[in-house]
PDB file with one MODEL, atoms N, CA, C and O in Angstrom:
MODEL        1
ATOM      1  N   UNK A   1     114.671 109.746 123.097  1.00  0.00           N
ATOM      2  CA  UNK A   1     113.600 109.084 123.815  1.00  0.00           C
ATOM      3  C   UNK A   1     112.366 108.901 122.948  1.00  0.00           C
ATOM      4  O   UNK A   1     111.315 108.488 123.438  1.00  0.00           O
ATOM      5  N   UNK A   2     112.487 109.203 121.677  1.00  0.00           N
ATOM      6  CA  UNK A   2     111.322 109.085 120.801  1.00  0.00           C
ATOM      7  C   UNK A   2     110.839 107.646 120.676  1.00  0.00           C
ATOM      8  O   UNK A   2     109.647 107.402 120.485  1.00  0.00           O
ATOM      9  N   UNK A   3     111.769 106.685 120.783  1.00  0.00           N
ATOM     10  CA  UNK A   3     111.334 105.287 120.692  1.00  0.00           C
ATOM     11  C   UNK A   3     110.452 104.915 121.869  1.00  0.00           C
ATOM     12  O   UNK A   3     109.521 104.125 121.717  1.00  0.00           O
ATOM     13  N   UNK A   4     110.728 105.467 123.035  1.00  0.00           N
ATOM     14  CA  UNK A   4     109.911 105.188 124.216  1.00  0.00           C
ATOM     15  C   UNK A   4     108.516 105.776 124.023  1.00  0.00           C
ATOM     16  O   UNK A   4     107.513 105.117 124.295  1.00  0.00           O
ATOM     17  N   UNK A   5     108.464 107.008 123.556  1.00  0.00           N
ATOM     18  CA  UNK A   5     107.172 107.658 123.309  1.00  0.00           C
ATOM     19  C   UNK A   5     106.371 106.907 122.252  1.00  0.00           C
ATOM     20  O   UNK A   5     105.160 106.738 122.391  1.00  0.00           O
ATOM     21  N   UNK A   6     107.050 106.452 121.188  1.00  0.00           N
ATOM     22  CA  UNK A   6     106.363 105.735 120.110  1.00  0.00           C
ATOM     23  C   UNK A   6     105.764 104.424 120.621  1.00  0.00           C
ATOM     24  O   UNK A   6     104.620 104.101 120.303  1.00  0.00           O
ATOM     25  N   UNK A   7     106.529 103.671 121.408  1.00  0.00           N
ATOM     26  CA  UNK A   7     106.004 102.419 121.956  1.00  0.00           C
ATOM     27  C   UNK A   7     104.848 102.683 122.915  1.00  0.00           C
ATOM     28  O   UNK A   7     103.858 101.951 122.920  1.00  0.00           O
ATOM     29  N   UNK A   8     104.977 103.727 123.722  1.00  0.00           N
ATOM     30  CA  UNK A   8     103.912 104.073 124.652  1.00  0.00           C
ATOM     31  C   UNK A   8     102.617 104.435 123.936  1.00  0.00           C
ATOM     32  O   UNK A   8     101.532 104.045 124.367  1.00  0.00           O
ATOM     33  N   UNK A   9     102.734 105.178 122.845  1.00  0.00           N
ATOM     34  CA  UNK A   9     101.547 105.567 122.081  1.00  0.00           C
ATOM     35  C   UNK A   9     100.934 104.380 121.351  1.00  0.00           C
ATOM     36  O   UNK A   9      99.713 104.285 121.223  1.00  0.00           O
ATOM     37  N   UNK A  10     101.782 103.478 120.875  1.00  0.00           N
ATOM     38  CA  UNK A  10     101.287 102.312 120.159  1.00  0.00           C
ATOM     39  C   UNK A  10     100.560 101.354 121.099  1.00  0.00           C
ATOM     40  O   UNK A  10      99.573 100.727 120.714  1.00  0.00           O
ATOM     41  N   UNK A  11     101.053 101.245 122.332  1.00  0.00           N
ATOM     42  CA  UNK A  11     100.428 100.366 123.319  1.00  0.00           C
ATOM     43  C   UNK A  11     100.805  98.909 123.140  1.00  0.00           C
ATOM     44  O   UNK A  11     101.387  98.527 122.125  1.00  0.00           O
ATOM     45  N   UNK A  12     100.469  98.099 124.132  1.00  0.00           N
ATOM     46  CA  UNK A  12     100.715  96.655 124.124  1.00  0.00           C
ATOM     47  C   UNK A  12     102.187  96.284 123.979  1.00  0.00           C
ATOM     48  O   UNK A  12     102.507  95.252 123.389  1.00  0.00           O
ATOM     49  N   UNK A  13     103.074  97.101 124.503  1.00  0.00           N
ATOM     50  CA  UNK A  13     104.509  96.821 124.512  1.00  0.00           C
ATOM     51  C   UNK A  13     105.010  96.789 125.944  1.00  0.00           C
ATOM     52  O   UNK A  13     104.420  97.399 126.835  1.00  0.00           O
ATOM     53  N   UNK A  14     106.092  96.080 126.155  1.00  0.00           N
ATOM     54  CA  UNK A  14     106.837  96.174 127.405  1.00  0.00           C
ATOM     55  C   UNK A  14     108.306  96.203 127.039  1.00  0.00           C
ATOM     56  O   UNK A  14     108.682  95.849 125.921  1.00  0.00           O
ATOM     57  N   UNK A  15     109.128  96.620 127.970  1.00  0.00           N
ATOM     58  CA  UNK A  15     110.567  96.734 127.732  1.00  0.00           C
ATOM     59  C   UNK A  15     111.289  95.795 128.677  1.00  0.00           C
ATOM     60  O   UNK A  15     111.019  95.770 129.878  1.00  0.00           O
ATOM     61  N   UNK A  16     112.203  95.027 128.123  1.00  0.00           N
ATOM     62  CA  UNK A  16     113.067  94.139 128.885  1.00  0.00           C
ATOM     63  C   UNK A  16     114.490  94.618 128.659  1.00  0.00           C
ATOM     64  O   UNK A  16     114.976  94.613 127.528  1.00  0.00           O
ATOM     65  N   UNK A  17     115.158  95.030 129.717  1.00  0.00           N
ATOM     66  CA  UNK A  17     116.464  95.668 129.557  1.00  0.00           C
ATOM     67  C   UNK A  17     117.446  95.196 130.621  1.00  0.00           C
ATOM     68  O   UNK A  17     117.070  94.865 131.746  1.00  0.00           O
ATOM     69  N   UNK A  18     118.710  95.175 130.230  1.00  0.00           N
ATOM     70  CA  UNK A  18     119.773  94.857 131.181  1.00  0.00           C
ATOM     71  C   UNK A  18     120.618  96.073 131.502  1.00  0.00           C
ATOM     72  O   UNK A  18     121.558  95.970 132.290  1.00  0.00           O
ATOM     73  N   UNK A  19     120.312  97.231 130.914  1.00  0.00           N
ATOM     74  CA  UNK A  19     121.176  98.399 131.135  1.00  0.00           C
ATOM     75  C   UNK A  19     120.709  99.322 132.260  1.00  0.00           C
ATOM     76  O   UNK A  19     121.389 100.299 132.573  1.00  0.00           O
ATOM     77  N   UNK A  20     119.579  99.032 132.861  1.00  0.00           N
ATOM     78  CA  UNK A  20     119.062  99.809 133.998  1.00  0.00           C
ATOM     79  C   UNK A  20     118.776 101.269 133.647  1.00  0.00           C
ATOM     80  O   UNK A  20     118.483 102.062 134.542  1.00  0.00           O
ATOM     81  N   UNK A  21     118.853 101.638 132.387  1.00  0.00           N
ATOM     82  CA  UNK A  21     118.537 102.994 131.914  1.00  0.00           C
ATOM     83  C   UNK A  21     119.357 104.066 132.614  1.00  0.00           C
ATOM     84  O   UNK A  21     118.826 105.081 133.066  1.00  0.00           O
ATOM     85  N   UNK A  22     120.645 103.825 132.694  1.00  0.00           N
ATOM     86  CA  UNK A  22     121.555 104.799 133.320  1.00  0.00           C
ATOM     87  C   UNK A  22     122.280 105.665 132.294  1.00  0.00           C
ATOM     88  O   UNK A  22     122.801 106.726 132.635  1.00  0.00           O
ATOM     89  N   UNK A  23     122.315 105.219 131.042  1.00  0.00           N
ATOM     90  CA  UNK A  23     123.084 105.945 130.021  1.00  0.00           C
ATOM     91  C   UNK A  23     122.581 107.363 129.819  1.00  0.00           C
ATOM     92  O   UNK A  23     123.378 108.298 129.736  1.00  0.00           O
ATOM     93  N   UNK A  24     121.274 107.531 129.741  1.00  0.00           N
ATOM     94  CA  UNK A  24     120.699 108.853 129.488  1.00  0.00           C
ATOM     95  C   UNK A  24     120.102 109.469 130.745  1.00  0.00           C
ATOM     96  O   UNK A  24     119.497 110.540 130.693  1.00  0.00           O
ATOM     97  N   UNK A  25     120.273 108.799 131.855  1.00  0.00           N
ATOM     98  CA  UNK A  25     119.903 109.349 133.151  1.00  0.00           C
ATOM     99  C   UNK A  25     118.427 109.626 133.329  1.00  0.00           C
ATOM    100  O   UNK A  25     117.565 108.873 132.874  1.00  0.00           O
ATOM    101  N   UNK A  26     118.165 110.723 134.000  1.00  0.00           N
ATOM    102  CA  UNK A  26     116.807 111.055 134.416  1.00  0.00           C
ATOM    103  C   UNK A  26     115.851 111.283 133.255  1.00  0.00           C
ATOM    104  O   UNK A  26     114.663 110.983 133.380  1.00  0.00           O
ATOM    105  N   UNK A  27     116.328 111.799 132.139  1.00  0.00           N
ATOM    106  CA  UNK A  27     115.439 112.042 131.000  1.00  0.00           C
ATOM    107  C   UNK A  27     114.826 110.751 130.479  1.00  0.00           C
ATOM    108  O   UNK A  27     113.630 110.688 130.194  1.00  0.00           O
ATOM    109  N   UNK A  28     115.652 109.729 130.360  1.00  0.00           N
ATOM    110  CA  UNK A  28     115.160 108.448 129.874  1.00  0.00           C
ATOM    111  C   UNK A  28     114.199 107.812 130.879  1.00  0.00           C
ATOM    112  O   UNK A  28     113.146 107.300 130.497  1.00  0.00           O
ATOM    113  N   UNK A  29     114.553 107.844 132.137  1.00  0.00           N
ATOM    114  CA  UNK A  29     113.667 107.265 133.163  1.00  0.00           C
ATOM    115  C   UNK A  29     112.346 108.014 133.239  1.00  0.00           C
ATOM    116  O   UNK A  29     111.299 107.393 133.420  1.00  0.00           O
ATOM    117  N   UNK A  30     112.372 109.321 133.106  1.00  0.00           N
ATOM    118  CA  UNK A  30     111.128 110.101 133.130  1.00  0.00           C
ATOM    119  C   UNK A  30     110.271 109.780 131.908  1.00  0.00           C
ATOM    120  O   UNK A  30     109.049 109.682 132.020  1.00  0.00           O
ATOM    121  N   UNK A  31     110.897 109.615 130.751  1.00  0.00           N
ATOM    122  CA  UNK A  31     110.148 109.234 129.544  1.00  0.00           C
ATOM    123  C   UNK A  31     109.474 107.880 129.748  1.00  0.00           C
ATOM    124  O   UNK A  31     108.337 107.681 129.320  1.00  0.00           O
ATOM    125  N   UNK A  32     110.170 106.954 130.397  1.00  0.00           N
ATOM    126  CA  UNK A  32     109.577 105.642 130.681  1.00  0.00           C
ATOM    127  C   UNK A  32     108.384 105.773 131.619  1.00  0.00           C
ATOM    128  O   UNK A  32     107.353 105.135 131.408  1.00  0.00           O
ATOM    129  N   UNK A  33     108.518 106.584 132.635  1.00  0.00           N
ATOM    130  CA  UNK A  33     107.400 106.785 133.576  1.00  0.00           C
ATOM    131  C   UNK A  33     106.179 107.355 132.864  1.00  0.00           C
ATOM    132  O   UNK A  33     105.054 106.902 133.078  1.00  0.00           O
ATOM    133  N   UNK A  34     106.409 108.341 132.026  1.00  0.00           N
ATOM    134  CA  UNK A  34     105.301 109.004 131.331  1.00  0.00           C
ATOM    135  C   UNK A  34     104.670 108.126 130.253  1.00  0.00           C
ATOM    136  O   UNK A  34     103.506 108.317 129.898  1.00  0.00           O
ATOM    137  N   UNK A  35     105.424 107.177 129.738  1.00  0.00           N
ATOM    138  CA  UNK A  35     104.921 106.343 128.646  1.00  0.00           C
ATOM    139  C   UNK A  35     103.856 105.348 129.093  1.00  0.00           C
ATOM    140  O   UNK A  35     103.017 104.932 128.294  1.00  0.00           O
ATOM    141  N   UNK A  36     103.888 104.970 130.363  1.00  0.00           N
ATOM    142  CA  UNK A  36     102.966 103.961 130.856  1.00  0.00           C
ATOM    143  C   UNK A  36     103.370 102.540 130.503  1.00  0.00           C
ATOM    144  O   UNK A  36     102.610 101.603 130.745  1.00  0.00           O
ATOM    145  N   UNK A  37     104.558 102.368 129.933  1.00  0.00           N
ATOM    146  CA  UNK A  37     105.039 101.036 129.566  1.00  0.00           C
ATOM    147  C   UNK A  37     105.450 100.245 130.805  1.00  0.00           C
ATOM    148  O   UNK A  37     105.848 100.818 131.819  1.00  0.00           O
ATOM    149  N   UNK A  38     105.349  98.949 130.707  1.00  0.00           N
ATOM    150  CA  UNK A  38     105.853  98.058 131.740  1.00  0.00           C
ATOM    151  C   UNK A  38     107.323  97.808 131.436  1.00  0.00           C
ATOM    152  O   UNK A  38     107.677  97.490 130.300  1.00  0.00           O
ATOM    153  N   UNK A  39     108.177  97.948 132.437  1.00  0.00           N
ATOM    154  CA  UNK A  39     109.613  97.803 132.233  1.00  0.00           C
ATOM    155  C   UNK A  39     110.155  96.750 133.191  1.00  0.00           C
ATOM    156  O   UNK A  39     109.914  96.804 134.397  1.00  0.00           O
ATOM    157  N   UNK A  40     110.889  95.794 132.635  1.00  0.00           N
ATOM    158  CA  UNK A  40     111.599  94.786 133.413  1.00  0.00           C
ATOM    159  C   UNK A  40     113.086  95.067 133.262  1.00  0.00           C
ATOM    160  O   UNK A  40     113.605  95.045 132.146  1.00  0.00           O
ATOM    161  N   UNK A  41     113.776  95.329 134.357  1.00  0.00           N
ATOM    162  CA  UNK A  41     115.222  95.542 134.334  1.00  0.00           C
ATOM    163  C   UNK A  41     115.905  94.323 134.942  1.00  0.00           C
ATOM    164  O   UNK A  41     115.673  93.968 136.098  1.00  0.00           O
ATOM    165  N   UNK A  42     116.742  93.701 134.143  1.00  0.00           N
ATOM    166  CA  UNK A  42     117.460  92.522 134.609  1.00  0.00           C
ATOM    167  C   UNK A  42     118.623  92.929 135.502  1.00  0.00           C
ATOM    168  O   UNK A  42     119.240  93.972 135.287  1.00  0.00           O
ATOM    169  N   UNK A  43     118.917  92.124 136.481  1.00  0.00           N
ATOM    170  CA  UNK A  43     120.031  92.419 137.382  1.00  0.00           C
ATOM    171  C   UNK A  43     121.361  92.252 136.659  1.00  0.00           C
ATOM    172  O   UNK A  43     121.420  91.666 135.577  1.00  0.00           O
ATOM    173  N   UNK A  44     122.416  92.763 137.255  1.00  0.00           N
ATOM    174  CA  UNK A  44     123.746  92.708 136.648  1.00  0.00           C
ATOM    175  C   UNK A  44     124.225  91.290 136.375  1.00  0.00           C
ATOM    176  O   UNK A  44     125.029  91.075 135.468  1.00  0.00           O
ATOM    177  N   UNK A  45     123.749  90.330 137.135  1.00  0.00           N
ATOM    178  CA  UNK A  45     124.196  88.948 136.942  1.00  0.00           C
ATOM    179  C   UNK A  45     123.819  88.406 135.558  1.00  0.00           C
ATOM    180  O   UNK A  45     124.455  87.470 135.074  1.00  0.00           O
ATOM    181  N   UNK A  46     122.812  88.970 134.926  1.00  0.00           N
ATOM    182  CA  UNK A  46     122.424  88.532 133.586  1.00  0.00           C
ATOM    183  C   UNK A  46     123.486  88.864 132.550  1.00  0.00           C
ATOM    184  O   UNK A  46     123.586  88.173 131.536  1.00  0.00           O
ATOM    185  N   UNK A  47     124.274  89.896 132.775  1.00  0.00           N
ATOM    186  CA  UNK A  47     125.262  90.320 131.774  1.00  0.00           C
ATOM    187  C   UNK A  47     126.393  89.313 131.599  1.00  0.00           C
ATOM    188  O   UNK A  47     127.078  89.331 130.576  1.00  0.00           O
ATOM    189  N   UNK A  48     126.599  88.446 132.566  1.00  0.00           N
ATOM    190  CA  UNK A  48     127.671  87.455 132.452  1.00  0.00           C
ATOM    191  C   UNK A  48     127.244  86.215 131.664  1.00  0.00           C
ATOM    192  O   UNK A  48     128.075  85.358 131.365  1.00  0.00           O
ATOM    193  N   UNK A  49     125.971  86.115 131.332  1.00  0.00           N
ATOM    194  CA  UNK A  49     125.475  84.944 130.613  1.00  0.00           C
ATOM    195  C   UNK A  49     125.561  85.159 129.105  1.00  0.00           C
ATOM    196  O   UNK A  49     125.444  86.282 128.614  1.00  0.00           O
ATOM    197  N   UNK A  50     125.768  84.065 128.387  1.00  0.00           N
ATOM    198  CA  UNK A  50     125.761  84.103 126.932  1.00  0.00           C
ATOM    199  C   UNK A  50     124.343  84.354 126.431  1.00  0.00           C
ATOM    200  O   UNK A  50     123.370  84.090 127.137  1.00  0.00           O
ATOM    201  N   UNK A  51     124.235  84.864 125.206  1.00  0.00           N
ATOM    202  CA  UNK A  51     122.951  85.247 124.619  1.00  0.00           C
ATOM    203  C   UNK A  51     121.913  84.133 124.711  1.00  0.00           C
ATOM    204  O   UNK A  51     120.815  84.350 125.224  1.00  0.00           O
ATOM    205  N   UNK A  52     122.254  82.937 124.216  1.00  0.00           N
ATOM    206  CA  UNK A  52     121.274  81.856 124.185  1.00  0.00           C
ATOM    207  C   UNK A  52     120.935  81.344 125.587  1.00  0.00           C
ATOM    208  O   UNK A  52     119.829  80.859 125.825  1.00  0.00           O
ATOM    209  N   UNK A  53     121.870  81.452 126.490  1.00  0.00           N
ATOM    210  CA  UNK A  53     121.598  81.076 127.885  1.00  0.00           C
ATOM    211  C   UNK A  53     120.572  82.036 128.487  1.00  0.00           C
ATOM    212  O   UNK A  53     119.659  81.612 129.195  1.00  0.00           O
ATOM    213  N   UNK A  54     120.728  83.330 128.200  1.00  0.00           N
ATOM    214  CA  UNK A  54     119.739  84.319 128.667  1.00  0.00           C
ATOM    215  C   UNK A  54     118.363  84.000 128.101  1.00  0.00           C
ATOM    216  O   UNK A  54     117.368  84.006 128.827  1.00  0.00           O
ATOM    217  N   UNK A  55     118.310  83.722 126.803  1.00  0.00           N
ATOM    218  CA  UNK A  55     117.031  83.402 126.164  1.00  0.00           C
ATOM    219  C   UNK A  55     116.369  82.201 126.822  1.00  0.00           C
ATOM    220  O   UNK A  55     115.173  82.222 127.111  1.00  0.00           O
ATOM    221  N   UNK A  56     117.154  81.150 127.056  1.00  0.00           N
ATOM    222  CA  UNK A  56     116.608  79.937 127.679  1.00  0.00           C
ATOM    223  C   UNK A  56     116.049  80.236 129.068  1.00  0.00           C
ATOM    224  O   UNK A  56     114.965  79.767 129.415  1.00  0.00           O
ATOM    225  N   UNK A  57     116.780  81.009 129.858  1.00  0.00           N
ATOM    226  CA  UNK A  57     116.306  81.346 131.209  1.00  0.00           C
ATOM    227  C   UNK A  57     115.046  82.206 131.158  1.00  0.00           C
ATOM    228  O   UNK A  57     114.115  81.997 131.934  1.00  0.00           O
ATOM    229  N   UNK A  58     115.020  83.167 130.249  1.00  0.00           N
ATOM    230  CA  UNK A  58     113.829  84.013 130.129  1.00  0.00           C
ATOM    231  C   UNK A  58     112.604  83.191 129.735  1.00  0.00           C
ATOM    232  O   UNK A  58     111.528  83.355 130.310  1.00  0.00           O
ATOM    233  N   UNK A  59     112.771  82.328 128.775  1.00  0.00           N
ATOM    234  CA  UNK A  59     111.640  81.494 128.353  1.00  0.00           C
ATOM    235  C   UNK A  59     111.197  80.542 129.452  1.00  0.00           C
ATOM    236  O   UNK A  59     110.005  80.284 129.620  1.00  0.00           O
ATOM    237  N   UNK A  60     112.154  80.026 130.193  1.00  0.00           N
ATOM    238  CA  UNK A  60     111.813  79.095 131.276  1.00  0.00           C
ATOM    239  C   UNK A  60     111.038  79.788 132.396  1.00  0.00           C
ATOM    240  O   UNK A  60     110.063  79.241 132.913  1.00  0.00           O
ATOM    241  N   UNK A  61     111.472  80.990 132.769  1.00  0.00           N
ATOM    242  CA  UNK A  61     110.894  81.663 133.923  1.00  0.00           C
ATOM    243  C   UNK A  61     109.784  82.651 133.587  1.00  0.00           C
ATOM    244  O   UNK A  61     109.110  83.154 134.486  1.00  0.00           O
ATOM    245  N   UNK A  62     109.587  82.933 132.300  1.00  0.00           N
ATOM    246  CA  UNK A  62     108.590  83.941 131.922  1.00  0.00           C
ATOM    247  C   UNK A  62     107.187  83.631 132.459  1.00  0.00           C
ATOM    248  O   UNK A  62     106.547  84.536 132.996  1.00  0.00           O
ATOM    249  N   UNK A  63     106.681  82.409 132.342  1.00  0.00           N
ATOM    250  CA  UNK A  63     105.326  82.151 132.875  1.00  0.00           C
ATOM    251  C   UNK A  63     105.203  82.477 134.370  1.00  0.00           C
ATOM    252  O   UNK A  63     104.164  82.963 134.816  1.00  0.00           O
ATOM    253  N   UNK A  64     106.255  82.210 135.133  1.00  0.00           N
ATOM    254  CA  UNK A  64     106.219  82.526 136.567  1.00  0.00           C
ATOM    255  C   UNK A  64     106.251  84.018 136.797  1.00  0.00           C
ATOM    256  O   UNK A  64     105.532  84.530 137.654  1.00  0.00           O
ATOM    257  N   UNK A  65     107.075  84.725 136.044  1.00  0.00           N
ATOM    258  CA  UNK A  65     107.195  86.169 136.186  1.00  0.00           C
ATOM    259  C   UNK A  65     105.893  86.861 135.789  1.00  0.00           C
ATOM    260  O   UNK A  65     105.435  87.785 136.462  1.00  0.00           O
ATOM    261  N   UNK A  66     105.315  86.408 134.705  1.00  0.00           N
ATOM    262  CA  UNK A  66     104.075  87.022 134.216  1.00  0.00           C
ATOM    263  C   UNK A  66     102.924  86.812 135.198  1.00  0.00           C
ATOM    264  O   UNK A  66     102.103  87.709 135.388  1.00  0.00           O
ATOM    265  N   UNK A  67     102.857  85.652 135.813  1.00  0.00           N
ATOM    266  CA  UNK A  67     101.754  85.384 136.745  1.00  0.00           C
ATOM    267  C   UNK A  67     101.969  86.099 138.081  1.00  0.00           C
ATOM    268  O   UNK A  67     100.998  86.405 138.773  1.00  0.00           O
ATOM    269  N   UNK A  68     103.210  86.366 138.452  1.00  0.00           N
ATOM    270  CA  UNK A  68     103.501  87.072 139.708  1.00  0.00           C
ATOM    271  C   UNK A  68     103.380  88.582 139.563  1.00  0.00           C
ATOM    272  O   UNK A  68     103.113  89.286 140.536  1.00  0.00           O
ATOM    273  N   UNK A  69     103.579  89.078 138.342  1.00  0.00           N
ATOM    274  CA  UNK A  69     103.615  90.522 138.096  1.00  0.00           C
ATOM    275  C   UNK A  69     102.264  91.129 138.161  1.00  0.00           C
ATOM    276  O   UNK A  69     102.120  92.337 137.977  1.00  0.00           O
TER     277      UNK A  69
ENDMDL
END
């Protein structure tokens, strides 16, 4: 979890993830909570999309997500 702590200390970072942080369980989720980072977890439906398709959708919808968040 050192990468989470490092990003939290550096500041001005957010995390965009499709894995829902289940691999390392509660330790990883607690590190995220303590870091103060903003975390976006993509739903499972994103995993069926190809890499460039995901990128295109993220870029298309990012302005809406950022203004709603």
